[in-house]
VEXLO-575104 format. One record per residue (C-alpha): residue number from 1; x, y, z. Coordinates in pm, 1 decimal. Last residue first. Layout:
% residues N
   num       east      north         up
   NUM          X          Y          Z
...
END
This chain:
% residues 262
   num       east      north         up
   262     2450.7    -1911.8    -3285.9
   261     2505.0    -1854.0    -3598.4
   260     2797.4    -1633.9    -3788.8
   259     2763.7    -1358.0    -4011.4
   258     3039.8    -1132.7    -3827.1
   257     2793.8     -967.0    -3698.1
   256     2985.0     -623.4    -3470.5
   255     2708.5     -339.5    -3568.6
   254     2760.0      -73.1    -3345.3
   253     2489.3      196.4    -3275.1
   252     2620.2      550.1    -3385.0
   251     2626.1      732.8    -3041.0
   250     2367.2     1016.2    -2883.5
   249     2404.2     1045.8    -2493.0
   248     2222.2     1285.2    -2315.5
   247     2218.0     1287.9    -1907.8
   246     1952.0     1551.0    -1727.7
   245     2137.3     1767.0    -1450.8
   244     2058.8     1956.4    -1128.9
   243     1842.0     1671.1     -988.4
   242     2158.1     1475.0     -955.5
   241     2395.7     1682.8     -786.4
   240     2673.8     1575.0     -995.5
   239     2988.6     1398.1     -816.0
   238     3301.3     1309.8    -1078.9
   237     3623.6     1146.4    -1016.5
   236     3904.4     1157.9    -1320.9
   235     4156.1      951.1    -1419.3
   234     4380.4     1129.3    -1690.4
   233     4679.1     1060.4    -1929.5
   232     4592.5      601.0    -1936.1
   231     4814.3      557.1    -2228.6
   230     4604.0      322.1    -2456.1
   229     4843.0      310.5    -2752.5
   228     4543.3      574.7    -2897.5
   227     4542.9      803.5    -2589.1
   226     4384.8      771.4    -2275.2
   225     4082.9      877.3    -2051.0
   224     3933.1      754.6    -1788.7
   223     3624.9      895.0    -1617.1
   222     3433.3      759.3    -1283.8
   221     3091.1      985.3    -1248.0
   220     2927.1      985.9     -927.6
   219     2567.1     1065.4     -958.3
   218     2455.7     1232.7     -642.7
   217     2130.1     1210.5     -430.7
   216     1878.3     1455.3     -234.0
   215     1775.8     1332.0       70.5
   214     1847.9     1618.0      267.1
   213     1860.9     1951.8       36.1
   212     2236.3     1951.9     -205.0
   211     2433.0     2299.0     -140.4
   210     2699.7     2125.5     -337.3
   209     2996.2     2154.1     -107.1
   208     2769.5     2076.8      186.5
   207     2549.5     1797.0       68.6
   206     2958.7     1654.8      -18.2
   205     3049.3     1689.7      288.9
   204     2754.0     1461.6      463.1
   203     2751.3     1255.1      165.0
   202     2540.1     1204.4     -110.6
   201     2329.5      895.2     -165.4
   200     2395.9      706.0     -428.5
   199     2371.3      666.4     -824.6
   198     2674.3      496.4    -1050.5
   197     2798.6      619.9    -1334.4
   196     3080.2      492.3    -1584.0
   195     3292.8      643.1    -1805.6
   194     3559.1      507.8    -2013.2
   193     3776.5      748.1    -2283.7
   192     3956.7      764.4    -2639.4
   191     4167.0      886.2    -2840.5
   190     4333.1     1190.6    -2628.4
   189     4652.0     1350.9    -2809.9
   188     4915.3     1301.7    -2496.9
   187     5160.1     1540.8    -2675.6
   186     5229.3     1792.6    -2440.5
   185     5001.8     2058.9    -2673.6
   184     4744.8     1750.9    -2651.6
   183     4764.6     1748.2    -2282.6
   182     4655.0     2126.6    -2235.4
   181     4420.9     2084.7    -2506.9
   180     4244.8     1793.5    -2298.0
   179     4258.8     2029.3    -1975.4
   178     4120.1     2329.4    -2077.0
   177     4062.6     2463.1    -2436.4
   176     4208.7     2807.1    -2369.4
   175     4404.9     2832.6    -2034.4
   174     4363.8     2574.0    -1709.0
   173     3968.0     2649.3    -1734.3
   172     3875.6     2859.3    -1442.6
   171     4083.3     2972.0    -1101.8
   170     4426.6     2954.5    -1105.5
   169     4538.6     2643.9     -903.7
   168     4845.1     2603.9    -1180.2
   167     4909.9     2219.5    -1196.6
   166     4746.1     2128.1    -1524.1
   165     4891.4     2511.2    -1678.6
   164     5192.4     2229.1    -1762.7
   163     5547.1     2204.3    -1581.0
   162     5411.1     1833.8    -1433.9
   161     5182.4     1735.0    -1653.1
   160     5259.3     1386.1    -1794.3
   159     5583.8     1316.8    -1536.2
   158     5348.5     1371.0    -1275.1
   157     5102.0     1106.5    -1355.4
   156     4757.1     1280.9    -1343.6
   155     4462.6     1247.9    -1137.2
   154     4128.1     1480.1    -1212.0
   153     3910.7     1586.5    -1001.0
   152     3518.4     1681.6    -1030.8
   151     3264.1     1872.5     -856.4
   150     2911.6     1943.5     -954.8
   149     2647.3     2201.1     -956.3
   148     2732.9     2449.5     -709.1
   147     2506.0     2717.2     -690.2
   146     2600.4     3092.3     -717.2
   145     2567.3     3132.7    -1049.5
   144     2585.4     2808.2    -1209.6
   143     2871.1     2652.3    -1009.8
   142     3185.0     2450.9    -1109.0
   141     3411.6     2311.3     -811.3
   140     3802.8     2099.8     -918.3
   139     4008.2     1908.3     -783.6
   138     4348.6     1863.1     -975.5
   137     4553.3     1596.1     -817.8
   136     4828.0     1515.1     -919.3
   135     4991.0     1175.8     -828.2
   134     5219.0     1040.6     -532.8
   133     5267.0      640.7     -540.8
   132     5045.4      561.8     -224.4
   131     4891.7      205.5     -414.0
   130     5141.5       98.3     -675.6
   129     5037.6      273.3    -1064.8
   128     4819.1      157.1    -1344.7
   127     4621.1      468.2    -1392.6
   126     4322.5      365.2    -1352.2
   125     4419.0       83.6    -1026.7
   124     4620.5      368.4     -842.3
   123     4347.8      588.7     -868.4
   122     4071.5      355.7     -722.3
   121     4362.8      239.1     -418.6
   120     4423.5      605.0     -346.9
   119     4691.0      747.2     -512.6
   118     4914.7      943.4     -269.4
   117     4874.7     1359.5     -270.7
   116     5020.3     1652.0     -468.6
   115     4830.6     1906.0     -511.7
   114     4591.5     2166.6     -736.8
   113     4306.1     2316.9     -631.9
   112     4006.4     2419.3     -808.2
   111     3778.7     2682.2     -934.3
   110     3517.4     2682.9    -1235.6
   109     3281.5     2973.9    -1217.7
   108     3493.1     3206.0    -1306.3
   107     3491.7     3083.3    -1684.3
   106     3173.0     3270.0    -1678.7
   105     2852.1     3063.5    -1803.2
   104     2510.3     3137.3    -1996.9
   103     2210.9     2901.7    -2030.4
   102     2076.0     2727.4    -2346.1
   101     2151.2     2379.2    -2228.0
   100     2364.0     2305.5    -2513.1
    99     2559.2     2567.5    -2460.1
    98     2587.0     2528.6    -2075.5
    97     2722.6     2105.9    -2126.9
    96     2989.8     2269.3    -2372.7
    95     3101.7     2514.5    -2115.2
    94     3167.1     2201.0    -1908.3
    93     3359.4     2022.0    -2132.2
    92     3557.7     2279.6    -2259.4
    91     3486.4     2513.7    -2538.1
    90     3760.5     2734.3    -2673.1
    89     3858.1     2631.4    -3015.2
    88     4020.1     2373.1    -3259.7
    87     4143.5     2136.8    -2979.6
    86     3837.5     2216.8    -2748.8
    85     3535.4     2222.9    -2944.3
    84     3639.9     2058.3    -3237.6
    83     3769.4     1779.9    -3033.6
    82     3450.5     1650.9    -2917.9
    81     3418.8     1602.7    -2554.3
    80     3099.6     1696.7    -2470.2
    79     2969.6     1529.3    -2810.0
    78     2984.6     1205.4    -2618.5
    77     2757.9     1253.7    -2312.9
    76     2616.3     1588.3    -2293.6
    75     2520.9     1713.3    -1910.5
    74     2185.8     1893.3    -2027.3
    73     2119.8     2094.8    -1732.3
    72     1790.8     2040.7    -1521.2
    71     1526.8     2286.4    -1557.8
    70     1546.5     2595.4    -1350.4
    69     1300.6     2834.5    -1155.6
    68     1298.5     2537.7     -850.9
    67      890.3     2543.1     -663.1
    66      898.1     2732.0     -368.0
    65      869.7     2585.0       10.6
    64      831.6     2824.7      264.5
    63     1011.7     3184.6      215.6
    62     1094.4     3298.4      526.1
    61     1250.2     2992.6      629.7
    60     1433.4     2848.6      344.1
    59     1279.0     2550.1      111.4
    58     1364.3     2452.2     -234.8
    57     1119.9     2240.9     -489.4
    56     1096.3     2006.3     -770.7
    55     1423.0     1829.7     -691.0
    54     1375.4     1484.2     -591.3
    53     1448.3     1541.6     -236.9
    52     1287.2     1875.3     -247.3
    51      947.0     1696.9     -347.0
    50     1018.3     1404.2      -81.1
    49     1045.1     1690.8      192.9
    48      731.0     1818.4       66.7
    47      527.7     1505.9       92.5
    46      720.3     1414.1      450.3
    45      592.7     1777.1      594.8
    44      227.4     1671.5      408.3
    43      222.9     1364.0      582.8
    42      378.3     1462.2      940.6
    41       88.6     1765.3      959.9
    40     -170.1     1476.1      879.3
    39     -347.1     1478.9      576.7
    38     -504.2     1688.5      241.0
    37     -796.5     1725.3      406.3
    36     -814.0     2102.0      324.1
    35     -715.8     2177.0      648.7
    34     -416.0     1963.6      656.6
    33     -321.0     2140.9      305.0
    32     -357.7     2512.4      441.7
    31     -138.8     2421.2      708.7
    30      112.0     2262.2      561.2
    29      141.2     2616.8      406.3
    28       64.6     2642.3       14.2
    27      345.5     2584.3     -291.3
    26      508.5     2870.1     -347.8
    25      555.5     2989.8     -692.3
    24      903.6     3051.4     -856.6
    23      855.5     2798.5    -1137.3
    22      498.4     2775.6    -1196.0
    21      259.5     2551.8    -1009.9
    20      -31.6     2406.8    -1233.6
    19      265.2     2406.6    -1504.6
    18      214.0     2071.4    -1552.3
    17      544.5     1896.5    -1388.4
    16      407.3     2103.9    -1048.7
    15      112.8     1994.6    -1017.3
    14      243.2     1621.8    -1132.8
    13      460.0     1666.1     -854.5
    12      196.7     1783.6     -619.7
    11       26.5     1445.7     -679.5
    10      265.0     1240.7     -680.1
     9      390.0     1364.3     -328.5
     8       40.7     1341.0     -214.6
     7       36.0     1032.3     -298.2
     6      372.8      939.7     -115.0
     5      267.4     1144.5      204.3
     4      -21.9      881.2      226.6
     3      162.4      598.2      196.3
     2      135.5      377.7      -88.2
     1        4.6       -8.1      -17.4
END
């Protein structure tokens, strides 16, 4: 049996998606819905918390529960890494997503820290080195205006990036074309990559960094970037606010049939 708070949350979510509650509009006070027979105070409160966790509303003291203004950002799949964007132009991946979403951007909306750290087991396995080996960690936090959208930490072998702009902690992408352009100019042209996506609950630290509502989830990205000969030149871990993105992949469907029978 579906809980009453879930039924109420679903009805309110449908009204939000249909436009009956417009972006920026405040939902009724909990007291109003209780008096209208929608359930007890705890039922309505639970429904509002569910809507907040799903990214449909935001709550704050003095403003109540308000329908969120913006649609999720389009996070492009394959096309965000098009070489023409970063090798021949100046459209790094997060800017490509903004352009595709019809949204504005400022290069200073990406900030970072750069330091040498011992490789964790996950990082070491991806880069093909022993755990504890020193690597460069370039940690970025990306915002849209004042709201964080995601964090991304790239790990590099020192011999690949020492002396390049990738170890410069100045705000914004690492110069024209970003990190992939830096690797290209250093003789490491990107040829292929693998991405893995994992949905999970946010940690307390991630919730604070990304300004998430209690209960909001994140999508964790593992990205392994290689040259044509298979050299891994970057391993990145991204943490994305799940409700602030829609993920889009468009690609040619493989056809590896050999004509054999099964």
